[in-house]
C-alpha positions as CSV (number, residue, x, y, z in Angstrom):
1,X,-66.2,-15.4,-93.0
2,X,-65.6,-15.2,-96.8
3,X,-62.6,-16.7,-98.4
4,X,-60.4,-14.4,-100.6
5,X,-58.3,-15.4,-103.6
6,X,-56.2,-12.9,-105.6
7,X,-54.7,-14.1,-108.8
8,X,-51.0,-13.5,-109.4
9,X,-50.0,-10.7,-111.8
10,X,-46.6,-9.5,-113.0
11,X,-46.0,-7.5,-109.9
12,X,-48.4,-9.0,-107.2
13,X,-48.5,-12.4,-105.7
14,X,-51.1,-15.1,-105.8
15,X,-52.9,-14.8,-102.4
16,X,-55.1,-17.5,-100.8
17,X,-57.0,-16.6,-97.6
18,X,-59.1,-19.7,-96.8
19,X,-60.8,-19.6,-93.4
20,X,-62.5,-22.9,-93.7
21,X,-59.3,-24.9,-94.4
22,X,-57.0,-22.6,-92.4
23,X,-54.8,-21.8,-95.3
24,X,-53.1,-18.4,-95.8
25,X,-50.6,-18.3,-98.7
26,X,-48.6,-15.7,-100.6
27,X,-46.8,-16.9,-103.7
28,X,-44.9,-15.1,-106.5
29,X,-43.5,-11.6,-106.7
30,X,-44.7,-8.7,-104.6
31,X,-44.0,-5.2,-105.8
32,X,-47.4,-3.7,-106.6
33,X,-47.6,-0.1,-107.6
34,X,-49.3,0.8,-104.3
35,X,-48.3,-1.9,-101.9
36,X,-50.2,-0.7,-98.9
37,X,-53.4,-0.3,-101.0
38,X,-53.0,-3.7,-102.4
39,X,-52.5,-5.4,-99.0
40,X,-55.2,-3.4,-97.2
41,X,-58.1,-5.8,-97.8
42,X,-55.7,-8.7,-97.0
43,X,-54.7,-7.2,-93.7
44,X,-58.4,-6.5,-92.9
45,X,-59.2,-10.2,-93.6
46,X,-56.2,-11.4,-91.4
47,X,-57.3,-9.1,-88.5
48,X,-60.8,-10.6,-88.6
49,X,-59.5,-14.2,-89.0
50,X,-57.0,-13.9,-86.1
51,X,-59.5,-12.2,-83.8
52,X,-61.2,-15.5,-83.1
53,X,-62.4,-16.8,-86.5
54,X,-59.5,-19.3,-87.0
55,X,-59.8,-22.8,-88.1
56,X,-58.5,-25.4,-85.7
57,X,-55.2,-25.5,-87.5
58,X,-53.8,-22.6,-89.6
59,X,-51.0,-22.9,-92.1
60,X,-49.3,-19.7,-93.4
61,X,-47.1,-20.1,-96.4
62,X,-44.8,-17.4,-97.8
63,X,-43.5,-18.4,-101.2
64,X,-42.3,-15.1,-102.4
65,X,-39.6,-15.1,-105.0
66,X,-39.1,-11.4,-104.9
67,X,-40.6,-8.5,-102.8
68,X,-39.9,-4.8,-102.4
69,X,-39.2,-2.9,-99.2
70,X,-42.8,-1.9,-98.9
71,X,-43.8,-5.6,-98.9
72,X,-41.2,-6.2,-96.2
73,X,-43.1,-3.8,-94.0
74,X,-46.4,-5.6,-94.8
75,X,-44.9,-9.0,-93.9
76,X,-43.8,-7.5,-90.5
77,X,-47.4,-6.3,-90.1
78,X,-48.8,-9.7,-91.0
79,X,-46.5,-11.4,-88.5
80,X,-47.6,-8.8,-85.9
81,X,-51.2,-9.7,-86.6
82,X,-50.5,-13.4,-86.2
83,X,-48.6,-12.9,-82.9
84,X,-51.4,-10.9,-81.4
85,X,-54.1,-13.3,-82.7
86,X,-56.0,-16.2,-81.3
87,X,-55.4,-19.6,-82.7
88,X,-55.2,-23.2,-81.6
89,X,-52.5,-24.6,-83.8
90,X,-50.3,-22.6,-86.2
91,X,-47.7,-23.5,-88.8
92,X,-45.7,-20.8,-90.5
93,X,-43.5,-21.7,-93.5
94,X,-41.0,-19.6,-95.3
95,X,-40.1,-21.1,-98.7
96,X,-36.9,-20.0,-100.4
97,X,-34.7,-21.0,-103.3
98,X,-31.7,-22.9,-101.9
99,X,-29.5,-21.2,-104.5
100,X,-30.5,-17.7,-103.2
101,X,-28.9,-16.7,-100.0
102,X,-31.2,-13.7,-99.7
103,X,-34.2,-15.9,-99.2
104,X,-32.6,-17.6,-96.3
105,X,-31.5,-14.3,-94.8
106,X,-35.1,-13.1,-95.0
107,X,-36.2,-16.2,-93.1
108,X,-33.5,-15.5,-90.5
109,X,-34.6,-11.9,-90.1
110,X,-38.3,-12.8,-89.6
111,X,-37.4,-15.7,-87.3
112,X,-35.3,-13.5,-85.1
113,X,-37.9,-10.8,-85.0
114,X,-40.8,-13.3,-84.2
115,X,-39.3,-16.2,-82.3
116,X,-42.6,-17.3,-80.8
117,X,-43.9,-18.2,-84.3
118,X,-41.3,-20.9,-84.9
119,X,-41.1,-20.2,-88.6
120,X,-40.0,-23.1,-90.7
121,X,-37.5,-22.7,-93.5
122,X,-38.5,-24.8,-96.5
123,X,-36.3,-25.0,-99.6
124,X,-37.4,-25.6,-103.1
């Protein structure tokens, strides 16, 4: 399975999809012009990865400083894919600015919706 790396732009996040090392990471701002089109190859990769191509341990990091409502739906889709996937060991981290209450509220929303993932809140 090929790794994928997308460089951050003004309106899209840095994305690392590393199957060998079990690292999935989203960092930066996410409000691309066509959010669903931007995330389509990422979702395809995640579907393949979580259908039995996982590393022994997978770490998923969300380090999004801002995201639009379309990205909110994509994040739900990503969490759905993870929940339905096959993996041995999984760590999901939600990074947020301790001075920004919205970041923690987003963490709470996703944690409540996906309690089986045991999402970790990580401040920076």
